[in-house]
N, C-alpha and C positions, 0 to 999 in steps of 0.2 A: 476532226482536222488537227489539233494540237498535235495529239497522241501519231497523226501522219507523218507531220514536218517531223516531230521527234525521231522515229523512224528513220525517216528519209537522211536528217543530218546524221544518226549513226551508223548508215550506212559508209555515207560519203567519207565520215571520218576512218572507217574501219579500211574501205579501199584505199585510204591514203596512206593510212599506217602499213599496209600490203607493200604499196609503189615504193613507199619510202624503206624498208627492210631489204627490196628485193634492188635497190638502187648497185650500181655496177662501182666498187671502192678504187677500182683501177682508172687511172686519165691514162686516153690514149691507148685503150687496149685492143683495137681493132686495126692499128697502123693510120688510119686516116688523117693523122697529124702529123707525118711523117716520122721524125725518130724523136719528137717531143716524150720527154718522161722515159728515155731508155737509153741503156749502153749496152755495146756487145753485139750490136744488130744496125741491118741497112735496112730499110724497104724496099719492096717492090712494087712496082704498079700493075695494075690489071690481072694481078697472078693469085689472088684468091679465093676461096671457097665459090664467093658468091661476085668476083669480076672487079673486086676496089683493092686496095691495097693491103699486103701482109708483109709481116715481118721473116728476114731471113737471117741464120745466126750466124755472127762472123768468126766464134771463135769457139769454147765447149760450151760456155753460159753469156746467159744476156738478164739484167733486173733494170726493172723500176725503180725511177729516183725516188718515191714517195713515201715517207712513213705514213704506212695507212694503222689509224687507231683500231686497237681491237678488243672486243668484250669478252674475257677466256672463258664468262659462264654462258656466253650464246654460241650457235653455230652456225657453220659459214659453210659455203658451196663457192669451189673454185672450178672451172670449166672455161672450154677452146678449143681449138683443133691445129690439128700438126699433120707435116706431111715430109717424107721422105723421100728426096730428090735425088740424093746421091749414087753410086754405087751398091753398095753392103748394107746391110740390116745396121741399125743401131740401138742402143737404149735411149728412152726419153724420159726426163724427170722433171715434175713442176715444183720449184720447189717454194718454201717460205722461208725468209731469212728473221728469226725473231729481233727483237730487242728489247731492252728495258723502258723504264717509264723517262728516264734522259736519256733515251736514243744512244744508248751502247750497245753493241753488237753483241748476242747471249751468245758464248762457245759451248760447244759441246761437251767440254770436260770442264766447265763449271757448275753442269747439272747432271751428267751421265755418271750415275755409283757405282761401286761395286756394294752390295744389298749385303747389310749387317756386318759392316765392316770398321762399325764404330769402336774407337778406341783413345786412349790418351796417351801425351807423351811419358815415356818415364823417366827420360831426362831434359833438361832446358836443350833447344837446339840454336843456333845463329847463324847467319846468311854462308856463311862456309864451308856449312857443313856438309858432308857427302854422305853422313850415316844419320839417320834418324833412329831412335831407341822406342820404340813404341810397348806400352803391358802386354795390349794380344796382338798379334799378326796372322791369326790362324786362317782366317779369312780373306786376308789382303792376296794379290798376285803378281806377279813378274815376270819381266822380259819384252821383246815387245817391241819397246819404247811408246808404250801406250800406258801405262797406269802411273798417276801422281798422288800425291799426299794433298790433302785440304787439310784449314785447320780451321781453329775456333767455329767446327761444325754443331749444328743442332741435334743432340743422340735422341729429342723425347719422342720420333717418327713425325713430327710434325713437319722435318724438312726445311724450317723456315731461314735456312742459311740461301740456299738456293736462289739464284746464282750463286757460289761462292768462288769469289777471283783471289783468294789467297792462297793460290798454290805454290808445291814447290818447280822450282825449274827445271833440275832434275827429273828424270821420269825413274821408276824402280826397276832398278836391271834384277835386284837378287833378295831373298830373306834368307836368315837365318836365327835360330828360336837356340837362345844362349840362358840357359839355365830359367827359363820363365819372361826373359826381356828378348823383347824380337828387335832382330840390327837391320833396319830395310838401308841397303846400300843404295843411291841415285848413281843415275850416270853423268850428273853434273851437281854442282853446290843448290844447295837449298832453295837459297836467296830470300828467305823466311828465318824472323828472330821470332822466338816464342820460350817462355817458361816451362818446365815440367807441369804436368796438372793438365796440359790444354788438349781439349778433343779434337780427335784428328780422325778422319776418315778417308780411305782409298776412290779416288776417280778415275775413270778411263775416258781413252776418245772413243769418239763412233761415229757415227753421221753428222754430217756439218750443217744442214739443212733441214728443215720438216720438209717430209717429200708426200703430201696428199696424193699425187698421183704418178705414177712410175708404169710406164709402158716399154716391155721387153719385147727386143726384137723386132724395134718397127721397122718392116720391109717399104723397099720403092714403090712395090707395086701394090700398097695398101692404099693409096691416092689419099686424099683429106680424111684425116681422122677423128673423131669429135673425144674429147672425153673430158672426165668431171672428177671430183673426188669432194670428199667434206673434211671439216676439222673442226674442233668440239671440245670444251670443259682444257683445263688446263693439270699435264702431268702432276703428280707429286712428286717423282723425279726423274729421270733418264730422260730418254730421246725417244719417243714413242710417234710413229707415224702419221695420225688420226688425232694427235692433242699438242696442243700449245705448250713449247716447253715452261719450268721454272719460270717468272717474274716479266712473261714476256706480255707487253704494252703497245707495241708496233710491230708491224712485219713490212716484209719487200717481196713482191715477188719474181717470181726469179724461173728461167727455164734452162735445163742443163743436158746433153748432152754425151754420151761415152762411143765414140772412135771418129772416124776423119768425115763421116758422112752430111751432105748438104741439107739442113732441115728448114722448114719456113712454119711459122704458127702465128696464131690469128684468133682475135674475138676471145682475149683474155678476160677474165672475167670473175669477181671475187664479190662474193653478196653474203648479208648477213642472213641467214634463215627462221632465225625467231627474237 
């Protein structure tokens, strides 16, 4: 009898654990509480897949207001449904906006690196400088207003400095090797002051958010389309679609579209899987 009771209690505990892991972490993901917890949307009554409320994008993007804490060692599932009621196909994105433990937004240029570009300043730099001098710029890139220099970097391979917020204000516009010292010309002032010998790395821009779900060419005639994706673990560096960015402690859920199509969405869910 005691053994049966123990087995029963363990079964209840296991079921409770599974249900808690599968809990939807998004408040009002199904629009039944109107516009609560969302910006960039309006609600439509009796228009959802099941006949209840749903959301309509009023601009190019919409985000839930809540900060959702995440454990980057765990796996999460994100899902929902979307419908294009416009006149042309569009691309649809389900996004996670990452934030650090202080709830500061993590920007892609703070974590998106040019691999193996670590070097040191050959000369000190001041905030007004428009040229940096580094020991080795052979792996650096220039142009397109895409590249920046990051200071006080970790060159051990652990990338412990990421997200790195100490970036040049000006972008890398050109590179020149002058007798073994590389001149990095910026499009504007450096904006930072550091001594010679400071470890530096090149960073670049990329995806604005984490995108676990991307639907290309969503057509008007597709009706309600279910979608799901996963995000798990933390990337060592860079913007990887199905991994949390370095330093992520919280996320906000968002949806985005490309084109002027009329987009409805509903049943947004974000669940921990393990």
